Backbone as a printed PyTorch tensor [residue, N CA C, xyz], in Angstrom:
tensor([[[  0.8400,  -1.1730,   0.0000],
         [  0.0000,   0.0000,   0.0000],
         [  0.8860,   1.2380,   0.0000]],

        [[  0.4390,   2.2830,  -0.6580],
         [  1.1570,   3.5500,  -0.7290],
         [  0.9660,   4.3090,   0.5790]],

        [[  2.0600,   4.6430,   1.2560],
         [  1.9770,   5.2580,   2.5830],
         [  1.1950,   6.5650,   2.6120]],

        [[  1.4580,   7.4570,   1.6280],
         [  0.7890,   8.7670,   1.6820],
         [ -0.4860,   8.8320,   0.8430]],

        [[ -0.8290,   7.7390,   0.1440],
         [ -2.0370,   7.6680,  -0.6850],
         [ -2.1060,   8.8030,  -1.7070]],

        [[ -0.9490,   9.1490,  -2.2760],
         [ -0.8360,  10.2190,  -3.2670],
         [ -0.2820,   9.6120,  -4.5530]],

        [[ -1.0600,   9.6520,  -5.6240],
         [ -0.6320,   9.0750,  -6.9080],
         [  0.5560,   9.8010,  -7.5310]],

        [[  0.8540,  11.0130,  -7.0740],
         [  1.9320,  11.7950,  -7.6920],
         [  3.2880,  11.5780,  -7.0300]],

        [[  3.3580,  10.7870,  -5.9670],
         [  4.6400,  10.5240,  -5.3070],
         [  4.9200,   9.0210,  -5.3110]],

        [[  6.2130,   8.6780,  -5.3370],
         [  6.5770,   7.2580,  -5.3120],
         [  7.8120,   6.9990,  -4.4670]],

        [[  8.0370,   7.8370,  -3.4660],
         [  9.2340,   7.6910,  -2.6450],
         [  9.1900,   6.4670,  -1.7250]],

        [[  8.0640,   5.7850,  -1.6650],
         [  7.9650,   4.5710,  -0.8600],
         [  7.7610,   3.3260,  -1.7280]],

        [[  8.1600,   3.4170,  -3.0090],
         [  7.9940,   2.2870,  -3.9460],
         [  8.7740,   1.0720,  -3.4430]],

        [[  8.1060,  -0.0620,  -3.2660],
         [  8.8200,  -1.2700,  -2.8550],
         [  9.4970,  -1.9410,  -4.0490]],

        [[ 10.4020,  -2.8630,  -3.7440],
         [ 11.0350,  -3.6690,  -4.7870],
         [ 11.2480,  -5.0760,  -4.2310]],

        [[ 11.4160,  -6.0290,  -5.1420],
         [ 11.6700,  -7.4190,  -4.7740],
         [ 12.7970,  -7.9250,  -5.6560]],

        [[ 13.8760,  -8.3870,  -5.0620],
         [ 15.0570,  -8.8400,  -5.8030],
         [ 15.5460,  -7.7680,  -6.7670]],

        [[ 15.4380,  -6.5010,  -6.3630],
         [ 15.8990,  -5.3840,  -7.1800],
         [ 14.9280,  -4.9490,  -8.2600]],

        [[ 13.7590,  -5.5790,  -8.3430],
         [ 12.7570,  -5.2280,  -9.3460],
         [ 11.7190,  -4.3100,  -8.6980]],

        [[ 11.6130,  -3.0590,  -9.1670],
         [ 10.6420,  -2.1480,  -8.5650],
         [  9.2050,  -2.5330,  -8.9260]],

        [[  8.3060,  -2.3480,  -7.9790],
         [  6.8880,  -2.5900,  -8.2250],
         [  6.3350,  -1.5120,  -9.1440]],

        [[  5.2280,  -1.7850,  -9.8370],
         [  4.5540,  -0.8150, -10.6900],
         [  3.6270,   0.0320,  -9.8360]],

        [[  3.5230,   1.3120, -10.1570],
         [  2.6180,   2.1890,  -9.4180],
         [  3.3240,   3.4540,  -9.0010]],

        [[  2.7060,   4.2040,  -8.1260],
         [  1.4620,   3.8910,  -7.4480],
         [  0.2740,   3.9490,  -8.4120]],

        [[ -0.7600,   3.1830,  -8.0590],
         [ -1.9520,   3.1410,  -8.9010],
         [ -3.1980,   3.1330,  -8.0280]],

        [[ -4.2710,   3.6100,  -8.6220],
         [ -5.5490,   3.5980,  -7.9150],
         [ -5.9980,   2.1570,  -7.7090]],

        [[ -6.8780,   1.9560,  -6.7510],
         [ -7.4070,   0.6280,  -6.4710],
         [ -8.1520,   0.0550,  -7.6670]],

        [[ -8.1950,  -1.2520,  -7.7560],
         [ -8.8730,  -1.9310,  -8.8580],
         [-10.3710,  -2.1070,  -8.5950]],

        [[-10.7840,  -1.9060,  -7.3540],
         [-12.1850,  -2.0260,  -6.9560],
         [-12.5120,  -0.8660,  -6.0220]],

        [[-13.7840,  -0.5060,  -5.9020],
         [-14.1500,   0.5470,  -4.9530],
         [-13.6710,   0.2040,  -3.5410]],

        [[-13.0910,   1.1680,  -2.8850],
         [-12.6030,   0.9740,  -1.5220],
         [-11.1810,   0.4710,  -1.4230]],

        [[-10.6000,   0.0160,  -2.5450],
         [ -9.2210,  -0.4670,  -2.5280],
         [ -8.2910,   0.7370,  -2.5370]],

        [[ -7.2860,   0.7730,  -1.6730],
         [ -6.4140,   1.9490,  -1.5810],
         [ -5.4330,   2.0510,  -2.7480]],

        [[ -4.8070,   3.2040,  -2.8570],
         [ -3.6920,   3.3950,  -3.7880],
         [ -2.5960,   2.4190,  -3.3700]],

        [[ -1.9920,   1.7560,  -4.3550],
         [ -1.0450,   0.6900,  -4.0300],
         [ -0.0430,   0.4920,  -5.1610]],

        [[  0.8520,  -0.4730,  -4.9680],
         [  1.8240,  -0.9060,  -5.9670],
         [  1.5490,  -2.3630,  -6.3020]],

        [[  1.8720,  -2.7800,  -7.5360],
         [  1.6920,  -4.1640,  -7.9790],
         [  3.0120,  -4.7150,  -8.5190]],

        [[  3.2010,  -6.0100,  -8.3810],
         [  4.2980,  -6.7050,  -9.0460],
         [  3.7990,  -8.0950,  -9.4100]],

        [[  3.7710,  -8.3940, -10.7120],
         [  3.3900,  -9.7240, -11.1750],
         [  4.5960, -10.6410, -11.0410]],

        [[  4.3600, -11.8790, -10.6540],
         [  5.4450, -12.8570, -10.5460],
         [  4.9550, -14.2050, -11.0790]],

        [[  5.6500, -14.7190, -12.0730],
         [  5.3310, -16.0260, -12.6530],
         [  6.2180, -17.0430, -11.9500]],

        [[  5.6790, -17.7040, -10.9340],
         [  6.4940, -18.6170, -10.1400],
         [  6.1950, -20.0900, -10.4220]],

        [[  5.0330, -20.4310, -10.9660],
         [  4.6980, -21.8220, -11.2750],
         [  4.7130, -22.1150, -12.7680]],

        [[  4.7940, -21.0790, -13.5980],
         [  4.8030, -21.2550, -15.0520],
         [  5.9390, -20.4160, -15.6180]],

        [[  6.8010, -21.0130, -16.4350],
         [  7.9040, -20.2620, -17.0490],
         [  7.3430, -19.1850, -17.9630]],

        [[  7.9240, -18.0030, -17.8780],
         [  7.5060, -16.8880, -18.7120],
         [  8.6920, -16.4550, -19.5780]],

        [[  8.6090, -16.6090, -20.9070],
         [  9.7140, -16.1950, -21.7720],
         [  9.9930, -14.6900, -21.6940]],

        [[  9.0280, -13.9230, -21.2080],
         [  9.2110, -12.4710, -21.0660],
         [  9.8650, -12.1000, -19.7390]],

        [[ 10.0620, -13.0700, -18.8650],
         [ 10.6960, -12.8270, -17.5790],
         [  9.7550, -13.0910, -16.4120]],

        [[ 10.3430, -13.4700, -15.2930],
         [  9.5600, -13.8260, -14.1170],
         [  8.6290, -12.7100, -13.6530]],

        [[  9.0490, -11.4480, -13.7980],
         [  8.2600, -10.3380, -13.2800],
         [  7.5260,  -9.5510, -14.3680]],

        [[  7.3360, -10.1550, -15.5280],
         [  6.5920,  -9.5010, -16.6130],
         [  5.0960,  -9.5480, -16.3220]],

        [[  4.3780,  -8.5150, -16.7320],
         [  2.9380,  -8.4620, -16.5010],
         [  2.1470,  -9.4790, -17.2850]],

        [[  2.6280,  -9.8840, -18.4290],
         [  1.9360, -10.8650, -19.2530],
         [  2.8600, -12.0000, -19.6370]],

        [[  2.2610, -13.0990, -20.0930],
         [  3.0420, -14.2650, -20.4810],
         [  2.5580, -14.7400, -21.8520]],

        [[  3.3850, -14.6080, -22.9030],
         [  2.9580, -15.0150, -24.2390],
         [  2.7530, -16.5220, -24.3860]],

        [[  3.2330, -17.3100, -23.4100],
         [  3.0740, -18.7620, -23.4730],
         [  1.7210, -19.1980, -22.8960]],

        [[  0.9570, -18.2710, -22.3120],
         [ -0.3270, -18.6020, -21.7020],
         [ -1.4440, -18.0800, -22.5900]],

        [[ -2.3470, -18.9420, -22.9380],
         [ -3.4850, -18.5610, -23.7780],
         [ -4.7680, -18.7620, -22.9770]],

        [[ -5.6750, -17.8240, -23.0650],
         [ -6.9720, -17.9450, -22.3950],
         [ -7.9100, -18.7590, -23.2800]],

        [[ -8.6990, -19.6260, -22.6790],
         [ -9.6390, -20.3990, -23.4940],
         [-10.6960, -19.4910, -24.0970]],

        [[-11.2100, -19.8760, -25.2380],
         [-12.2570, -19.0980, -25.8970],
         [-13.5140, -19.1030, -25.0340]],

        [[-14.2080, -18.0020, -25.0140],
         [-15.4340, -17.9240, -24.2040],
         [-16.6510, -18.0870, -25.0650]]])
């Protein structure tokens, strides 16, 4: 969570293994606070990298 809840500052941006989180960003649902996100592909290999937001090797089934 963003400490000051201000989208224009990022002095509290977290990182994991030297990879900075994305954000700050508004909540994805009503009531969710301003926060940072980091995607991690830990059970499926991602050719774009472990911390990439998307994985070209994963396909969604047709709806």
